[in-house]
VEXDO-141208 format. One record per residue: x, y, z of N, C-alpha, C in turn; residue in three letters. Coordinates in Angstrom, 1 decimal, always signed. Each point is the difference from the previous one (the first is absolute). Example, Ala and Ser with C-alpha at 12.3 -4.5 7.8 and 13.67 -1.06 7.14 Angstrom:
BEGIN
[[+13.2; -5.7; +7.8]; [-0.9; +1.2; +0.0]; [+0.9; +1.2; +0.0]; Ala]
[[-0.4; +1.1; -0.7]; [+0.9; +1.1; +0.0]; [-0.8; +1.1; +0.8]; Ser]
END
This chain:
BEGIN
[[+160.7; +204.9; +104.8]; [+0.8; +0.0; -1.5]; [-0.8; +0.7; -0.9]; Met]
[[+0.7; +0.1; -1.1]; [-0.7; +0.9; -1.1]; [+0.3; -1.0; -1.3]; Thr]
[[-1.2; -0.4; -0.5]; [+0.2; -0.7; -1.3]; [+0.6; +0.6; -1.0]; Met]
[[+0.8; -0.5; -0.9]; [+0.8; +0.5; -1.0]; [-1.2; +0.5; -1.2]; Asn]
[[+0.3; +0.8; -0.9]; [-1.1; +0.4; -1.0]; [-0.4; -1.2; -1.0]; Pro]
[[+1.0; -0.8; -0.2]; [-0.4; -0.9; -0.8]; [-1.0; -1.2; +0.7]; Gln]
[[+0.3; -0.2; +1.2]; [-0.6; -1.0; +0.7]; [-1.5; +0.5; +0.3]; Gly]
[[-0.1; +1.3; +0.2]; [-1.3; +0.8; +0.2]; [-0.7; -0.2; -1.3]; Ala]
[[+0.7; +0.1; -1.1]; [-0.7; +0.3; -1.2]; [-0.5; -1.7; -0.2]; His]
[[+0.7; -1.0; +0.1]; [-0.5; -1.4; -0.1]; [-1.2; -0.3; +1.0]; Tyr]
[[+0.1; +0.4; +1.3]; [-1.0; -0.3; +0.7]; [-1.3; +0.9; -0.3]; Thr]
[[-0.1; +1.0; -0.5]; [-1.0; +0.8; -0.5]; [-0.6; -0.9; -1.2]; Leu]
[[+0.8; -0.4; -0.9]; [-0.5; -0.7; -1.2]; [-0.4; -1.4; +0.4]; Met]
[[+0.4; -0.7; +1.2]; [-0.5; -1.4; +0.1]; [-1.5; +0.4; +0.8]; Gly]
[[+0.1; +1.2; +1.0]; [-1.3; +0.2; +0.5]; [-1.3; +0.0; -0.9]; Ile]
[[+0.3; +0.5; -1.4]; [-1.1; +0.3; -0.9]; [-0.7; -1.4; -0.5]; Glu]
[[+0.7; -1.0; +0.1]; [-0.6; -1.4; -0.4]; [+0.0; -0.8; +1.1]; Thr]
[[+0.2; +0.3; +1.1]; [+0.0; -0.8; +1.4]; [-1.5; -0.9; +0.1]; Leu]
[[-1.0; +0.9; +0.0]; [-1.3; -0.6; +0.0]; [-0.3; -1.1; -1.0]; Gly]
[[+0.4; +0.2; -1.2]; [+0.0; -1.1; -1.2]; [+0.7; -1.1; +0.2]; Leu]
[[+1.2; +0.2; +0.7]; [+0.9; -1.1; +0.2]; [-0.5; -0.8; +1.1]; Arg]
[[-0.5; +0.3; +1.0]; [-0.5; -0.6; +1.3]; [-1.2; -0.8; -0.4]; Met]
[[-0.9; +0.6; -0.9]; [-1.0; -0.8; -0.3]; [+0.3; -1.4; -0.7]; Glu]
[[+1.1; +0.2; -0.9]; [+0.5; -1.4; -0.6]; [+0.8; -1.0; +1.1]; Arg]
[[+0.8; +0.9; +1.0]; [+0.6; -0.8; +1.0]; [-1.0; -0.8; +0.7]; His]
[[-0.9; +0.7; +0.4]; [-1.1; -0.8; +0.8]; [-0.7; -1.2; -0.7]; Val]
[[-0.5; +0.7; -1.3]; [-0.7; -1.3; -0.7]; [+0.8; -1.2; -0.2]; Ala]
[[+1.4; +0.3; -0.3]; [+0.8; -1.2; -0.4]; [+0.3; -0.8; +1.4]; Asn]
[[+0.2; +0.7; +1.1]; [+0.2; -0.8; +1.2]; [-1.2; -0.7; +0.3]; Ala]
[[-1.0; +0.4; -0.2]; [-1.3; -0.7; +0.4]; [-0.2; -1.1; -1.0]; Gln]
[[+0.3; +0.2; -1.2]; [+0.1; -1.3; -0.9]; [+0.8; -1.1; +0.3]; Lys]
[[+1.3; +0.4; +0.2]; [+1.2; -0.6; +0.4]; [-0.1; -0.8; +1.2]; Val]
[[-0.6; +0.6; +1.1]; [-0.2; -0.6; +1.3]; [-1.2; -1.3; -0.2]; Ala]
[[-1.0; +0.4; -0.5]; [-1.2; -0.9; -0.2]; [+0.5; -1.3; -0.9]; Ala]
[[+1.0; +0.3; -0.9]; [+0.3; -1.0; -0.8]; [+1.0; -1.0; +1.0]; Trp]
[[+0.9; +0.7; +0.8]; [+0.9; -0.8; +1.0]; [-0.8; -0.7; +0.9]; Leu]
[[-1.0; +0.6; +0.6]; [-0.9; -0.4; +1.1]; [-0.8; -1.5; -0.7]; Glu]
[[+0.0; -0.1; -1.3]; [-0.8; -1.1; -0.4]; [+1.0; -1.3; -0.5]; Ala]
[[+1.5; +0.6; +0.0]; [+1.1; -1.1; -0.4]; [+0.1; -0.9; +1.2]; Asp]
[[-0.1; -1.3; -0.3]; [+0.5; -1.1; +0.7]; [+1.2; +0.0; +0.7]; Asp]
[[+1.1; +0.8; -0.8]; [+1.4; -0.2; +0.3]; [+0.2; +1.3; +1.3]; Arg]
[[-1.0; +0.7; +0.2]; [+0.1; +0.9; +0.9]; [-0.7; -0.2; +1.2]; Val]
[[+0.5; +0.3; +1.3]; [-0.5; -0.4; +1.2]; [-1.0; +1.0; +0.4]; Glu]
[[+0.3; +1.3; -0.1]; [-0.8; +1.3; +0.2]; [+0.4; +1.0; -0.5]; Arg]
[[-0.9; +1.1; -0.2]; [+0.4; +1.3; -0.4]; [-0.6; +0.9; +1.2]; Val]
[[+1.0; +1.1; +0.2]; [-0.5; +1.0; +0.8]; [-0.1; +1.3; -0.5]; Thr]
[[-1.5; +0.3; -0.2]; [-0.3; +1.1; -1.2]; [-1.3; +0.5; +0.9]; Tyr]
[[-0.1; +1.2; +0.2]; [-1.2; +0.6; +0.7]; [-1.2; +0.3; -1.1]; Ala]
[[+0.2; -0.2; -1.2]; [-0.6; +0.3; -1.1]; [-0.8; -1.4; -0.4]; Gly]
[[+0.4; -0.9; +0.6]; [-0.7; -1.5; -0.1]; [-1.2; -0.2; +1.0]; Leu]
[[-1.0; -0.4; -0.7]; [-1.3; -0.2; +0.9]; [+0.4; -0.9; +1.2]; Asp]
[[+0.7; -0.9; -0.2]; [+0.4; -1.1; +0.9]; [+0.8; +0.5; +1.2]; Ser]
[[+0.6; +1.5; -0.1]; [+0.8; +0.5; +0.8]; [-0.5; +0.5; +1.5]; Ser]
[[+0.4; -0.5; +1.0]; [-0.8; +0.5; +1.4]; [+0.0; +1.7; -0.2]; Pro]
[[+0.8; +0.8; -0.7]; [+0.2; +1.4; -0.2]; [-0.6; +0.4; -1.2]; Trp]
[[-0.9; -0.7; -0.5]; [-0.7; +0.7; -1.1]; [-0.9; +1.0; +0.2]; Asn]
[[-0.9; +0.0; +1.1]; [-1.0; +0.8; +0.2]; [+0.6; +1.3; +0.5]; Ala]
[[+1.2; -0.2; +0.7]; [+0.7; +1.3; +0.6]; [+0.6; +0.8; -1.5]; Thr]
[[+0.6; -0.9; -0.8]; [+0.6; +0.5; -1.1]; [-0.9; +0.8; -1.0]; Ala]
[[-1.2; -0.7; +0.0]; [-1.0; +0.5; -0.9]; [-0.6; +1.5; +0.6]; Arg]
[[+0.1; +0.1; +1.3]; [-0.5; +1.3; +0.6]; [+0.9; +1.1; -0.1]; Arg]
[[+1.2; -0.4; +0.3]; [+1.3; +0.9; +0.1]; [+0.4; +0.4; -1.4]; Leu]
[[+0.1; -1.0; -0.9]; [+0.6; +0.3; -1.5]; [-1.1; -0.5; -1.0]; Tyr]
[[-0.8; +0.9; -0.1]; [-1.1; -0.2; -0.9]; [+0.2; -0.4; -1.6]; Pro]
[[+1.4; +0.5; -0.4]; [+0.5; -0.2; -1.3]; [+0.6; -1.2; +0.0]; Lys]
[[+0.4; -0.9; +1.2]; [+0.7; -1.2; -0.2]; [+1.1; +0.0; +0.9]; Gly]
[[+0.4; -1.2; +0.2]; [+0.8; -0.1; +1.3]; [+1.6; -0.1; -0.5]; Ala]
[[+0.1; +0.5; -1.0]; [+1.7; +0.3; -0.3]; [+0.5; -1.0; -1.0]; Gly]
[[+1.3; +0.0; -0.1]; [+0.5; -0.9; -0.9]; [+1.0; -1.0; +0.6]; Ala]
[[+0.1; -0.1; +1.3]; [+0.9; -0.5; +0.6]; [-0.2; -1.2; +0.9]; Leu]
[[+0.3; -1.1; -0.2]; [-0.6; -1.2; +0.8]; [+1.0; -1.1; +0.2]; Phe]
[[-0.4; -0.9; +0.6]; [+1.0; -1.5; +0.3]; [-0.7; -1.1; -0.2]; Thr]
[[+0.7; -1.0; -0.4]; [-0.6; -1.1; -0.2]; [+0.9; -1.1; +0.6]; Phe]
[[-0.4; -1.2; +0.3]; [+0.9; -1.0; +0.4]; [+0.1; -1.2; -1.0]; Ala]
[[+0.8; -0.6; -0.4]; [+0.3; -1.0; -0.9]; [+0.3; -1.4; +0.5]; Ile]
[[-0.7; -0.8; -0.2]; [+0.1; -1.4; +0.2]; [+1.4; -0.5; -0.1]; Lys]
[[+0.6; -0.7; +0.8]; [+1.4; -0.2; -0.4]; [+1.1; +0.7; +0.9]; Gly]
[[-0.6; +0.9; +0.8]; [+0.9; +0.8; +0.9]; [+1.2; +0.8; -0.7]; Gly]
[[+1.0; +0.1; +0.7]; [+1.0; +1.2; -0.1]; [+0.6; -0.5; -1.6]; Tyr]
[[+0.4; -1.2; -0.2]; [+0.7; -0.3; -1.1]; [-0.9; +0.1; -1.3]; Ala]
[[-1.4; -0.1; +0.1]; [-0.9; +0.2; -1.1]; [-0.3; +1.7; -0.1]; Ala]
[[+0.1; +0.6; +1.1]; [-0.3; +1.7; -0.2]; [+1.5; +0.5; -0.8]; Ala]
[[+1.1; -0.7; +0.2]; [+1.3; +0.3; -0.3]; [-0.1; -0.1; -1.6]; Val]
[[-0.5; -1.2; -0.3]; [-0.1; -0.4; -1.4]; [-1.0; +0.8; -0.9]; Arg]
[[-1.0; +0.3; +0.7]; [-1.1; +0.8; -0.6]; [+0.5; +1.3; -0.3]; Leu]
[[+0.8; +0.7; +0.8]; [+0.6; +1.4; -0.3]; [+1.0; -0.2; -1.2]; Val]
[[+0.8; -0.9; +0.1]; [+1.0; -0.2; -0.9]; [-0.7; -0.3; -1.5]; Asp]
[[-1.1; -0.6; +0.0]; [-0.8; -0.4; -1.3]; [-0.7; +1.0; -0.7]; Ala]
[[-0.2; +1.1; +0.9]; [-1.0; +1.0; -0.5]; [+0.8; +0.9; -1.1]; Leu]
[[-0.7; +0.5; -1.1]; [+0.5; +0.7; -1.1]; [-0.4; +1.6; +0.1]; Asp]
[[-1.1; +0.1; +0.2]; [-0.6; +1.4; +0.0]; [+0.1; +0.9; +1.3]; Leu]
[[-0.1; -0.7; +0.9]; [+0.3; +0.6; +1.6]; [+1.5; +0.3; +0.2]; Phe]
[[+0.3; +1.3; +0.5]; [+1.2; +0.1; +0.2]; [+0.5; -0.2; +1.5]; Ser]
[[+0.9; -1.0; +0.2]; [+0.4; -0.2; +1.4]; [+0.9; +1.1; +0.7]; His]
[[-1.1; +0.8; +0.8]; [+0.8; +1.2; +0.6]; [-0.8; +0.1; +1.4]; Val]
[[+0.6; +0.9; +0.9]; [-0.7; +0.1; +1.3]; [-0.3; +1.3; +0.3]; Ala]
[[-0.7; +0.5; -1.0]; [-0.8; +1.3; +0.1]; [-1.4; -0.1; -0.4]; Asn]
[[-0.8; +0.9; +0.1]; [-1.4; -0.3; -0.2]; [-0.6; +1.2; -0.8]; Leu]
[[-1.2; -0.1; -0.7]; [-0.6; +0.9; -0.8]; [+0.4; +0.7; -1.2]; Gly]
[[+1.0; -0.8; -0.8]; [+0.4; +0.4; -1.3]; [-1.2; -0.3; -0.9]; Asp]
[[+0.0; +0.5; -1.1]; [-1.0; -0.3; -1.4]; [+0.1; -1.4; -0.4]; Ala]
[[+1.4; -0.5; +0.3]; [+0.3; -1.3; -0.3]; [-0.4; -1.1; +1.1]; Arg]
[[-0.4; -1.2; -0.4]; [-0.4; -1.0; +1.1]; [+1.4; -0.4; +0.7]; Ser]
[[+0.1; -0.2; +1.2]; [+1.2; -0.2; +0.8]; [-0.4; -1.3; +0.9]; Leu]
[[+1.3; -0.7; +0.4]; [-0.4; -1.3; +0.8]; [+1.2; +0.0; +1.0]; Val]
[[-0.3; -0.4; +1.1]; [+1.3; -0.4; +1.0]; [-0.4; -1.0; +0.8]; Ile]
[[+1.0; -0.9; +0.4]; [+0.0; -0.9; +0.9]; [+0.8; +0.3; +1.3]; His]
[[-0.8; +0.8; +0.9]; [+0.6; +0.5; +1.2]; [+0.8; -1.0; +0.8]; Ser]
[[-0.4; -1.4; +0.1]; [+0.8; -0.8; +0.8]; [+1.2; -0.2; -0.5]; Ala]
[[+0.4; +0.1; -1.4]; [+1.4; -0.3; -0.5]; [+0.6; +1.5; -0.2]; Ser]
[[-0.6; +1.1; +0.3]; [+0.5; +1.3; -0.2]; [+0.0; +0.9; +1.0]; Thr]
[[-1.0; +0.7; +0.2]; [-0.2; +1.3; +0.8]; [-0.1; -0.8; +1.5]; Thr]
[[-0.3; -1.1; +0.2]; [-0.5; -0.5; +1.4]; [+1.0; -1.3; +0.5]; His]
[[+1.0; -0.1; -1.1]; [+0.9; -1.4; +0.3]; [+0.6; -0.2; +1.3]; Arg]
[[+0.4; +1.4; +0.6]; [+0.8; -0.3; +1.2]; [-1.0; -0.2; +1.3]; Gln]
[[-1.2; -0.3; -0.2]; [-0.8; -0.3; +1.0]; [-0.3; -1.5; +0.1]; Leu]
[[-0.4; -0.4; +1.1]; [-0.4; -1.5; +0.1]; [-1.4; -0.4; -0.5]; Thr]
[[-0.2; -1.0; -0.4]; [-1.4; -0.4; -0.8]; [-1.2; +0.6; +1.0]; Glu]
[[+0.2; -0.1; +1.2]; [-1.1; +0.4; +1.0]; [-0.1; +1.4; -0.2]; Asp]
[[+0.9; +0.8; +0.0]; [+0.1; +1.3; -0.1]; [-0.4; +0.6; -1.4]; Gln]
[[+0.4; -0.8; -1.2]; [-0.7; +0.3; -1.3]; [-1.4; -0.3; +0.0]; Gln]
[[-0.5; -1.0; +0.6]; [-1.5; -0.4; +0.1]; [-0.7; +1.4; +0.7]; Arg]
[[+0.6; +0.2; +1.2]; [-0.7; +1.1; +0.8]; [+0.0; +1.3; -0.8]; Ala]
[[+1.0; +0.3; -1.0]; [+0.2; +1.2; -0.8]; [-1.1; +0.0; -1.4]; Ala]
[[-0.4; -1.4; +0.0]; [-0.9; +0.0; -1.4]; [+1.0; -0.4; -1.1]; Gly]
[[+1.1; -0.4; +0.2]; [+1.0; -0.4; -1.1]; [+0.6; -1.4; +0.2]; Ala]
[[-1.1; -1.0; +0.2]; [+0.2; -1.4; +0.2]; [+0.7; -0.5; -1.4]; Ala]
[[+1.0; -1.2; +0.1]; [+0.6; -0.5; -1.1]; [-0.9; -0.2; -1.3]; Pro]
[[-1.2; -0.3; +0.3]; [-0.8; -0.5; -1.2]; [-0.6; +1.4; -0.6]; Glu]
[[+0.1; +1.2; +0.5]; [-0.7; +1.1; -0.4]; [+0.9; +1.0; -1.0]; Val]
[[-0.8; +0.3; -0.9]; [+0.6; +0.8; -1.2]; [-1.0; +1.4; -0.1]; Val]
[[+0.7; +1.0; -0.1]; [-0.5; +1.3; +0.1]; [-0.1; +0.6; -1.5]; Arg]
[[-1.2; +0.2; -0.4]; [-0.3; +0.8; -1.3]; [-0.3; +1.4; +0.0]; Leu]
[[+0.5; +0.9; -0.9]; [-0.4; +1.3; -0.1]; [-0.5; +0.2; -1.7]; Ser]
[[-1.3; -0.4; +0.0]; [-0.5; -0.1; -1.4]; [+0.0; +1.4; -0.8]; Val]
[[+0.6; -0.1; -1.1]; [+0.0; +1.3; -0.7]; [-1.1; +0.1; -1.1]; Gly]
[[+0.4; +0.9; -1.0]; [-1.2; +0.3; -0.9]; [+0.2; -0.9; -1.5]; Ile]
[[+0.8; -0.8; +0.1]; [+0.1; -1.0; -1.5]; [-1.6; -0.7; -0.1]; Glu]
[[+0.0; -0.9; -0.7]; [-1.2; -0.5; -0.3]; [-0.2; -1.3; +0.7]; Asp]
[[-1.0; +0.1; +0.9]; [-0.4; -0.9; +1.1]; [+0.3; -1.7; -0.6]; Ala]
[[-0.4; +0.0; -1.2]; [-0.2; -1.5; -0.5]; [+1.6; -0.4; -0.3]; Asp]
[[+1.0; +1.1; -0.3]; [+1.5; -0.4; -0.2]; [+0.4; -0.3; +1.4]; Asp]
[[-0.4; +0.7; +0.9]; [+0.5; -0.2; +1.4]; [-0.4; -1.4; +0.6]; Leu]
[[-1.3; -0.4; -0.3]; [-0.4; -1.2; +0.4]; [+0.8; -1.1; -0.9]; Ile]
[[+0.3; +0.1; -1.1]; [+0.5; -1.0; -0.6]; [+1.4; -0.1; +0.3]; Ala]
[[+0.6; +1.0; +0.4]; [+1.6; +0.1; +0.6]; [-0.1; -0.8; +1.3]; Asp]
[[-1.2; +0.3; +0.9]; [+0.0; -0.8; +1.3]; [-0.2; -1.5; -0.1]; Leu]
[[-0.9; -0.3; -1.1]; [-0.2; -1.1; -0.2]; [+1.2; -1.1; -0.4]; Asp]
[[+0.7; +0.7; -1.1]; [+1.0; -0.9; -0.3]; [+1.2; +0.1; +1.0]; Gln]
[[+0.0; +0.8; +0.9]; [+1.1; +0.2; +1.1]; [-0.5; -1.1; +1.1]; Ala]
[[-1.4; +0.1; +0.1]; [-0.6; -1.3; +1.2]; [+0.5; -1.2; -0.4]; Leu]
[[-0.2; -0.2; -1.4]; [+0.2; -1.3; -0.7]; [+1.6; -0.4; +0.3]; Ala]
[[+0.8; +0.9; -0.2]; [+1.4; -0.7; +0.2]; [+0.5; +0.1; +1.7]; Lys]
[[-0.9; +0.8; +0.7]; [+0.5; +0.1; +1.7]; [-0.8; -1.2; +0.5]; Ala]
[[-0.9; -0.6; -0.5]; [-0.8; -1.0; +0.7]; [+0.2; -1.5; -0.6]; Thr]
[[+0.6; -0.2; -1.1]; [+0.2; -1.0; -0.8]; [+0.9; -0.9; +1.0]; Ala]
END
């Protein structure tokens, strides 16, 4: 396939700032993941950028500029709490894609993996209590504030 001229132009323009954007994505993801890991309303965070991750040493070796901006976390309260969390978020867009400049959220057990049994969801890393984040380039403190208010609503 051949890219159309306008698509090629947008791609070239986006590549010019990709490095800067990725620095911000990674820094934000690191800060958000660390905050979530310390929150009592969260069971666990799966992010190779955290020192507690069993994949941290490998990530540091393979990705010296950071472990990326995508990770999952498990909320206490299971499926219902995860759905309430996604519904309560204001800054995160609820979509099933990855890698946008905007922060994105998906609860796979109620969307992309809903046709699977719970055992199959767990095997696929999409357990009922798991939420996936793709952290964007917004202000990290704003993202944390949004998660904080949504967690309060989801776990009340």
